[in-house]
VOGU-3710 file (C-alpha; in Angstrom, 3 decimals, decimal comma):
1> mshetlaivl> -0,148/0,131/-0,272  1,437/3,448/-0,971  1,927/6,253/1,480  -1,016/8,185/0,363  -3,494/5,537/0,435  -2,431/4,327/4,078  -2,528/8,033/4,973  -6,162/8,421/3,586  -7,183/5,324/5,218  -5,509/6,443/8,620
11> fltfvaatlv> -7,398/10,006/8,260  -10,410/8,519/7,011  -10,450/6,275/10,118  -9,726/8,976/12,565  -12,726/11,261/10,936  -14,913/8,617/11,497  -14,312/8,037/15,084  -14,015/11,580/15,716  -17,456/12,023/13,832  -18,950/8,933/16,397
21> itvrasrntk> -17,797/10,748/19,123  -19,155/13,938/18,035  -22,761/12,684/17,469  -22,710/10,846/20,699  -21,849/14,117/22,773  -24,610/15,665/20,817  -27,259/13,785/22,413  -26,308/15,005/25,847  -26,284/18,647/24,342  -29,632/20,179/25,623
31> datdfyaggr> -28,887/23,897/26,341  -26,544/26,735/25,936  -24,385/25,844/28,770  -23,804/22,202/27,173  -23,340/24,064/23,836  -20,782/26,790/24,805  -19,130/25,069/27,987  -19,919/21,193/27,763  -22,086/21,551/30,831  -19,000/22,225/33,122
41> sfsgvqngla> -18,685/18,563/33,231  -14,834/17,930/32,497  -12,200/17,403/35,050  -8,582/19,256/35,496  -7,139/16,598/33,783  -9,284/15,926/30,980  -9,626/19,786/30,283  -5,962/19,956/30,384  -5,369/17,260/27,676  -8,309/19,164/25,590
51> iggdymsaas> -5,988/22,348/26,176  -3,017/20,820/25,016  -4,882/19,213/21,893  -6,357/23,136/21,416  -2,999/24,618/21,805  -0,630/22,120/20,008  -1,936/23,198/16,517  -0,401/22,799/12,987  1,762/25,813/13,919  3,515/23,549/16,765
61> flgiaglial> 3,658/20,579/14,818  4,334/21,845/11,230  5,336/25,279/11,367  8,108/25,175/14,266  9,597/21,869/13,163  10,059/23,922/9,979  11,462/26,895/11,312  14,109/24,922/12,919  15,070/22,735/10,541  15,462/26,195/8,124
71> ygydgflysi> 17,061/28,654/10,732  18,326/26,344/13,763  18,589/28,763/17,085  16,251/31,261/16,001  13,221/28,630/14,994  13,251/27,337/18,406  12,231/30,585/20,051  8,773/30,076/18,869  8,546/27,213/21,220  10,202/28,904/24,231
81> gflvawlval> 7,716/31,555/23,564  4,768/29,952/23,285  5,522/27,620/26,581  6,355/30,688/28,577  2,744/32,282/27,378  1,417/29,758/29,685  2,781/31,187/33,193  0,947/34,520/32,505  -2,308/32,642/31,625  -1,924/30,483/34,946
91> llvaellrns> -0,935/33,478/37,312  -3,179/36,054/35,457  -6,106/34,796/33,985  -7,170/31,339/34,138  -8,759/31,184/37,815  -10,102/34,705/37,995  -11,696/34,273/34,207  -13,211/30,766/35,302  -14,694/32,677/38,227  -16,029/35,970/36,705
101> grftmadvla> -17,524/34,834/33,514  -20,073/32,381/31,782  -19,212/31,544/28,165  -16,925/33,934/26,547  -14,561/36,669/27,443  -17,281/39,313/27,088  -19,201/37,914/30,164  -16,566/39,346/32,423  -16,086/42,693/30,567  -19,662/43,563/30,261
111> frmsprpvrt> -20,547/42,841/34,046  -19,258/46,141/35,365  -20,315/48,253/32,371  -22,535/48,932/29,731  -22,902/45,544/28,168  -23,907/46,376/24,148  -20,593/48,710/23,456  -18,637/46,652/25,151  -20,078/42,906/23,938  -19,965/44,357/20,420
121> aagvstiavs> -15,940/44,961/20,497  -15,250/41,873/22,279  -17,438/39,985/19,404  -15,364/41,381/16,557  -12,023/41,023/18,238  -12,716/37,163/18,971  -13,920/36,591/15,196  -11,100/38,726/13,769  -8,210/36,469/15,766  -9,970/33,203/15,586
131> ifyllaqmvg> -9,735/33,909/11,744  -6,122/34,652/11,599  -5,509/31,855/13,646  -7,652/29,733/11,306  -5,598/31,026/8,433  -2,387/29,187/9,872  -4,533/25,664/10,025  -5,673/25,810/6,899  -2,124/26,548/5,548  -0,829/23,661/7,368
141> agalvallfg> -3,775/21,230/5,441  -2,872/22,420/2,232  1,179/21,643/2,675  0,289/18,088/3,905  -1,397/17,340/1,225  0,848/18,733/-1,505  3,472/16,482/0,249  1,493/12,997/0,419  0,480/13,297/-3,191  2,748/15,479/-4,843
151> ftsefakgat> 0,169/17,957/-5,956  1,676/21,008/-7,133  -1,574/22,897/-8,251  -3,418/25,455/-6,713  -7,086/24,102/-7,402  -5,670/20,684/-5,385  -4,437/22,225/-1,805  -7,646/24,773/-2,132  -9,858/21,778/-2,674  -7,967/20,042/0,684
161> ivlvgalmii> -8,857/23,670/2,592  -12,613/22,635/1,530  -12,386/19,803/2,918  -10,844/20,588/6,278  -13,126/23,309/6,851  -16,359/21,550/5,954  -15,405/18,852/8,811  -14,758/21,500/11,231  -17,740/22,994/10,597  -19,652/19,631/11,217
171> yvvvggmkgt> -17,695/19,150/14,693  -19,036/22,225/16,227  -22,331/22,312/14,734  -23,159/18,879/15,634  -21,388/18,561/18,799  -20,800/21,794/20,370  -18,328/22,326/23,388  -18,502/18,596/24,201  -17,726/16,844/21,146  -15,100/19,644/19,950
181> twvqivkavl> -13,445/18,664/23,588  -13,408/14,814/23,018  -11,838/15,577/19,699  -9,041/17,395/21,322  -8,346/14,916/23,860  -7,675/12,421/21,436  -5,993/14,215/18,890  -3,545/14,984/21,798  -2,785/11,471/22,534  -2,208/10,777/18,895
191> lmggatlvtv> 0,250/14,008/18,909  2,027/12,806/21,556  2,338/9,455/20,850  3,349/10,281/17,200  5,555/12,952/18,027  7,540/10,822/20,825  7,597/7,552/18,484  9,623/10,139/15,918  11,759/11,775/18,413  13,134/8,324/19,758
201> lvlgkfgfnl> 13,689/7,078/16,434  15,752/10,268/15,421  17,834/10,111/18,978  18,565/6,201/18,477  19,902/7,000/15,125  22,612/9,662/16,836  23,083/7,030/19,910  21,003/9,316/22,008  23,596/12,031/21,737  21,925/15,426/21,401
211> stllrdaaeq> 25,366/17,083/20,692  25,841/14,775/17,671  22,300/15,487/16,251  23,158/19,443/16,465  26,666/18,650/14,748  25,059/16,936/11,820  22,110/19,360/11,725  24,973/22,371/11,153  26,755/20,496/8,579  23,964/19,709/6,702
221> sgksgqflep> 22,148/23,193/7,042  25,014/24,686/5,130  25,612/27,175/7,545  27,906/25,526/9,762  27,899/27,072/13,363  25,613/29,854/12,712  23,097/27,325/12,502  23,415/27,211/16,259  23,685/30,654/17,072  21,106/33,811/17,068
231> glryatesqg> 20,558/35,901/14,017  19,860/33,894/11,183  16,219/34,361/10,964  15,652/37,311/13,449  17,751/40,053/14,303  20,710/39,650/11,269  22,946/42,175/10,650  21,303/42,965/7,128  18,099/43,722/8,740  20,178/46,317/11,331
241> lsgkldlisl> 17,552/48,050/14,042  14,424/46,691/12,484  15,497/42,949/12,801  16,324/43,940/16,449  12,824/45,212/16,867  11,119/42,505/14,872  12,365/39,908/17,488  11,781/42,044/20,456  7,939/42,253/18,786  7,693/38,548/18,222
251> glalvlgtag> 8,608/37,746/21,844  6,117/40,088/23,275  3,563/38,984/21,071  3,843/34,908/21,771  4,084/35,416/25,374  1,656/37,851/26,071  -0,914/36,288/22,884  -1,860/33,231/24,939  -4,109/34,992/27,526  -6,134/36,438/25,111
261> lphilirfyt> -6,626/33,958/22,427  -10,490/33,548/22,633  -10,433/29,638/22,054  -8,169/29,327/25,056  -9,994/31,341/27,395  -13,432/29,389/26,732  -11,436/26,173/27,716  -11,776/27,654/31,548  -15,581/27,708/31,559  -15,382/23,870/30,876
271> vptardarks> -14,807/22,955/34,317  -17,020/22,973/37,332  -14,652/24,749/39,593  -11,778/27,303/39,878  -9,513/24,565/41,552  -10,041/22,654/38,190  -9,415/25,546/36,110  -5,858/25,644/37,600  -5,368/22,167/37,529  -6,040/21,995/33,463
281> vlwgigiiga> -3,810/24,600/33,083  -0,977/22,915/35,162  -1,620/19,715/33,228  -1,574/22,061/29,756  1,491/23,412/30,519  3,307/19,703/31,439  1,874/18,453/27,885  2,563/21,097/25,981  6,258/21,859/27,835  6,938/18,236/26,693
291> fylltlvlgf> 5,788/18,827/23,318  8,210/21,706/22,566  11,485/19,626/24,135  10,368/17,347/21,194  9,638/19,982/18,396  13,622/20,565/19,544  14,409/17,069/18,068  12,059/17,067/15,186  13,362/20,279/13,874  17,313/19,953/14,269
301> gaaalvgtke> 16,514/15,870/13,365  15,029/16,976/10,070  17,846/19,615/9,188  19,979/16,496/9,715  18,788/13,806/8,013  16,509/15,424/5,455  18,674/18,681/4,866  17,162/22,115/4,699  17,792/22,402/0,862  15,255/19,382/0,062
311> iaaenpagnt> 12,985/20,870/2,671  13,166/24,042/1,382  12,506/22,873/-2,240  9,291/20,601/-1,285  7,604/23,924/0,634  9,889/26,990/0,753  8,318/27,754/4,149  9,300/24,457/6,041  5,592/23,419/6,776  6,310/19,615/5,552
321> aapqlaqeig> 9,516/19,333/7,671  7,953/17,044/10,144  6,279/14,456/7,714  9,729/14,250/5,622  11,589/14,002/8,378  9,114/10,640/9,272  9,615/9,044/6,242  13,107/9,579/6,384  13,943/8,136/9,512  11,294/5,464/8,691
331> ervfgeaggt> 13,217/4,226/5,830  16,662/4,103/7,529  15,315/2,138/10,504  12,534/-0,363/8,602  13,259/0,060/5,204  11,090/1,732/2,465  7,986/0,198/3,790  8,417/1,561/7,252  9,066/5,232/5,885  5,440/4,765/3,759
341> illaviaava> 3,931/3,661/7,209  5,622/6,447/9,537  4,604/9,207/6,814  1,199/7,929/6,648  0,842/7,926/10,648  2,393/11,243/11,121  0,414/12,707/8,034  -2,953/11,377/9,562  -1,757/12,836/13,053  -0,956/16,467/11,671
351> fatilavvag> -4,750/16,252/9,853  -6,091/15,237/13,300  -4,306/18,025/14,942  -5,577/20,780/12,068  -9,152/19,335/12,204  -9,321/19,811/16,363  -7,623/23,118/16,316  -9,633/24,926/13,899  -13,101/22,785/15,495  -12,207/25,096/18,602
361> ltlassssfa> -11,439/28,529/16,725  -14,508/27,737/14,948  -16,818/27,207/18,526  -14,999/30,370/19,915  -15,782/32,824/17,092  -19,337/31,246/16,668  -20,284/31,132/20,347  -19,268/34,978/20,644  -21,395/35,819/17,771  -24,042/34,331/18,968
371> hdlyahvikk> -24,178/34,901/22,864  -22,516/38,098/22,426  -23,584/40,069/19,417  -26,726/38,295/18,430  -28,039/37,551/22,099  -27,398/40,576/23,746  -26,496/42,991/21,153  -29,069/42,509/18,658  -32,443/40,824/20,694  -30,889/42,971/23,882
381> gkaserdevr> -30,686/40,398/25,953  -33,811/38,710/24,960  -33,109/35,952/23,108  -33,721/32,338/24,270  -31,195/29,872/24,915  -32,647/27,730/21,691  -32,085/30,357/19,513  -28,807/31,432/20,656  -27,617/27,900/20,126  -29,219/27,981/16,306
391> varisafvig> -27,328/31,198/15,503  -24,477/29,677/17,060  -24,159/26,838/14,493  -25,508/29,057/11,824  -22,518/31,641/12,102  -19,987/27,963/12,294  -20,838/28,034/8,894  -20,074/31,310/7,610  -16,785/31,877/10,102  -15,652/28,399/8,064
401> avaivlgiya> -16,685/29,606/4,937  -14,187/33,166/5,480  -11,669/31,039/6,755  -11,486/28,381/3,889  -11,417/31,471/1,556  -8,470/33,381/3,147  -6,623/30,086/3,789  -6,304/29,446/-0,669  -4,840/32,857/-0,882  -2,345/32,725/2,230
411> qrlnvaflva> -0,498/29,309/1,418  3,026/30,816/0,741  3,162/31,858/4,649  4,791/29,652/7,472  2,101/28,605/9,710  4,119/28,979/12,990  4,345/32,846/11,442  0,852/33,074/10,604  -0,135/32,116/14,358  2,688/34,652/15,799
421> lafavaasgn> 0,167/37,390/13,790  -2,953/35,776/16,091  -1,073/36,419/18,910  -0,448/39,756/18,493  -4,052/41,052/17,592  -5,137/38,927/20,868  -2,396/40,566/22,824  -3,073/43,985/21,617  -6,772/43,813/21,826  -8,083/41,169/24,619
431> lpailyslfw> -5,493/41,108/27,067  -5,412/44,743/28,200  -9,580/44,697/28,328  -9,003/41,534/30,239  -6,381/42,858/32,688  -7,701/46,214/33,025  -11,530/45,058/34,034  -9,932/42,107/36,516  -7,381/44,423/38,474  -8,326/47,899/37,763
441> krfntagavs> -11,177/49,711/39,659  -11,823/52,690/37,976  -11,627/50,780/34,368  -14,930/51,752/32,597  -16,872/51,338/29,207  -14,920/53,657/27,440  -11,816/52,344/28,557  -12,333/48,772/27,423  -14,077/49,816/24,075  -10,991/51,846/23,298
451> aiygglgsai> -8,609/49,203/24,496  -10,161/46,406/22,396  -10,766/48,675/19,092  -7,560/50,590/19,365  -5,234/47,427/20,026  -7,143/45,368/17,231  -7,240/48,230/14,942  -3,622/49,130/15,096  -2,491/45,923/14,827  -4,242/44,584/11,853
461> llvvfspvvs> -3,651/48,086/10,381  -0,003/47,711/10,827  0,173/44,129/9,607  -1,692/45,202/6,197  1,159/47,690/5,400  3,751/45,438/6,438  6,112/42,824/4,670  3,779/40,412/5,575  1,332/41,598/3,000  3,293/43,346/-0,070
471> gsekalftga> 6,461/44,206/-0,971  8,643/41,289/-0,392  8,994/37,631/-2,091  7,341/35,548/0,659  4,356/38,176/0,886  0,850/37,663/0,397  0,504/39,941/-2,844  3,979/39,371/-4,369  3,131/41,596/-7,451  2,515/44,973/-5,188
481> dfswfplenp> 4,112/46,803/-2,850  2,148/48,963/-0,362  4,589/48,252/2,993  5,294/51,381/5,050  5,405/49,456/8,225  9,201/47,928/8,468  8,665/45,356/11,085  6,584/41,694/9,969  5,231/41,194/13,730  3,353/44,608/15,112
491> givsipfgfl> 3,276/43,626/18,620  6,152/45,999/20,124  3,332/48,894/18,609  0,274/47,426/19,002  0,356/45,967/22,342  1,451/48,710/24,138  -0,796/50,784/22,189  -3,823/48,876/23,403  -3,003/49,383/27,079  -2,652/53,591/26,012
501> cgwlgtvlsk> -5,798/53,181/24,158  -7,643/51,276/27,397  -5,970/53,887/29,670  -6,975/56,984/27,908  -10,278/56,052/27,431  -11,066/55,346/31,180  -9,347/58,496/32,450  -11,194/60,856/29,875  -14,838/59,325/30,763  -16,752/59,845/34,525
511> ehnaakyaei> -18,162/56,783/34,503  -17,440/54,559/37,580  -18,907/52,237/39,370  -17,301/50,913/42,487  -20,145/48,661/43,680  -19,715/46,448/40,323  -15,827/46,273/40,952  -16,056/44,889/44,487  -18,502/42,562/42,956  -16,756/41,130/40,685
521> evrsltgaga> -13,508/41,048/42,694  -15,343/38,769/44,645  -16,424/36,686/41,756  -12,825/36,399/40,742  -11,101/35,354/43,928  -14,116/33,164/45,232  -15,963/32,038/42,681  -19,253/33,091/44,481  -22,220/34,240/42,344  -20,333/32,936/38,953
531> egvgpatppp> -21,844/31,181/35,864  -24,875/33,763/35,881  -26,643/32,521/39,420  -27,150/35,894/40,419  -24,987/38,182/42,537  -21,876/37,447/44,891  -23,549/37,756/48,447  -21,080/37,606/51,799  -21,575/34,107/53,533  -24,069/34,247/56,453
541> pappvkkgp> -22,397/35,791/59,819  -21,311/33,125/62,133  -23,423/32,273/65,322  -22,263/34,077/68,743  -19,898/32,114/70,901  -21,471/31,581/74,327  -18,596/32,917/76,719  -18,551/30,833/80,014  -21,270/30,406/82,624
//
């Protein structure tokens, strides 16, 4: 059996299994809480696995391995940034957000402010960030199919993107949060298993000596010692000051972006208690940390065994480095048949990765549209839960269609790079509003709206006029040049600008509600009154203590 046929069989097996899971989960999806938050029925361990499945996207498996294979040390910066970002999420966001909200990020912001403008801004931001992230997954799907079947036509890659988009819509529309969560759990187990297998085979090939692996990777890269030193991709001598600023900008986006990602934030609502929220993040950190250590071996192993020239020839952005490594190490260890089988397994796992992440992203954006924009802005809080869920399912179709169309045009870009843009947008708009709302008593409606629109607008504006979109060989539009912003990642400008807009909007407005802040402070720290069950109330006074006879 050829690797193409075997990959198709394995992929269809995974799809069939996850569709069965989704259909079974749909039987227990009866109300909005089930659809948006899985009935808050997942344990900390289960949610930790789902967080890992949601976070270890095509950017992690395909993009980072490719960047390390092409640029060595500089590519590993993504792994470090993605992992460190979870400390910010754990310490500042996870528990407090779980205690303060109900279904979406906007529930926290709207509690102490005028709900309609705040929910509108949060809904727009959620959809924008999700679409940026969805682009990366779609590009990864196209690159995988091109490698497996040797397709060179844009039509074949586009057809694959349409297929992935259709499947993600089915997962969300049919299964809601319960179905999506179980798909992510299964995918996390498969991805860790596949990546661990390839890592062990690669290390075994080099006698489990990491130094030997790194030396051979540097030699095969054609860049010698530079491959193991910073400055090959970021902050190079030719880039000058702009290169150094771009590196700082990338670091800021990676470290701060996770705490503002909508599909990660809604995961905190699927557990019953704040303790489970903390536990799930700790499990997520453990799984994700272990996986990013594996990407180090995958990336340098691809450079050593496949070669950077061969990887770049197959896909200039390096998105196929991990599957190419799987085929190469399989052939060296088990023969040609082994290479065929291992390539098919890794390709099927990568497809599973893409499907699970796009389902989570689509659910986050469609939930925000239905719960925030439709139910609370358009219907002014008068929509029934049944109507809300129906609109969420319809919006999943629309958002999926937009992501499919944009994904077809963005196939020349590295998936890890595309995700970094999504992180920058999330850190610029969502994060300032969330942190101000949880920790600043003076914060108000004008500040929240200013932070979200200011950060979101500046990030998208700078991306549009950056070398990512035009003015370079790897740009989205190669035949045009309207770039004036020199950096590829806007985080160094847009993130501080988002915080500045939030502060400025607050101090220029006279609105202030100290009582509401006091209530949300109690909620965030204790969980009292959370989940929309009414205002937080202090515990009853203790009975008087009798003093002696």
